[in-house]
N, C-alpha and C positions, 0 to 999 in steps of 0.2 A: 077558699083561702087568699086574702089579701096579704101581698108582702110587703106594703105600706106600714110603719110604724102608726101608733094610735096619734090622733091628732095633740093630745097633751104631752106625750112623749118630745115630740115636735118641736112645741113651741118651748116645753124644758131647755131641750139640745140647746135652740136658738139662742135662749136667756143665757145659758152656759156660756156658749162660744162667745159671746156678746163681753162678758163678765170675765174672762179669759182673755179676751183681746184688748180691753180696758186695761186691766192688773197687767199685760205684757206691755202695753204703752209706757205705764207709769213707772215699770220697772224701767224699762230703757230710758225712760227721761231720767229718772234719778242716776241711772249707772252714767250716761253723759254728764250730769252736772258733777257728781263723785272726781269723774275722770278729769272735768275740767277743773275742780278742786284740787287733784293731787298734781296737776301741772302746775298749777297756781304757785301750790307750795313746795314742788319742786325748784321752781324759777328763783323763789323768794329764798330758800334753802342755798341755792347757786351763789345768790346776791350777796346773802349773808358770810357765805367761806369767804368769796370774793373779797367783802369788805373785812374779814376778818384777817386774812394775808396779808391785805395792805396796812392794817394795822400792826400786824407782826412786824412786816418788813419795816413799817414808820419808826417803830419801838426800836428796833436792832440797829436802825441806823442814827439815831437820838443816843441810844448811849454808848455806840461808839464816838460820834461828836461828842458826847461827854468824856470820855474816857481821854482823847487826843486833848482835850482842853483841859482838863487832869494833867495832863502830861506836860502840856506846853505851860499851865500856871505851875507846875513845879520846880520848868527849867528856869523860866522868868525868875523866880524866889533864889534859886539857887545864883542865877548870876547875880542878882541883887544884893544879896550878901556878898559876894566875892568883888562886888564893886567896891560892897561900902568896909570891904575889910581892906583891899588894895591901899588906898590912902596910909592907913595905919602901919601895914607893911614897908610902905614905901618912906614915912616919914626918917626913921634913924638914918638911912643912905643921903636923905635930904640934908638932914641937921649934919651929918658929917658932911657933906660935900661943902655946906654954907662954914663950918669952921675951920674947913682947910683953905677956901678961898679968904677967910678973913685973915688967917696966918699969914698969907702973901704980902 
């Protein structure tokens, strides 16, 4: 009795091995593409996060500058008001001085 498998069985086994190898290669290719896509996505996510952080920083700085500008504007308004009221408060004193000097 021969220990060799039947010829049909050998052909079937060869064809199955070939199909398995082809499927394995395709799976490997798909896996590599998936890995590349994953890396690309991670990179994009990192860039997005970085841009988002920069945007947040710029926004905070802008808000801070806006607050400082508002404070400066308030101070300027206060100074302007004081300046406008100053001559009025000085006016009676200057009038008194004027009438005192005309009496002499």
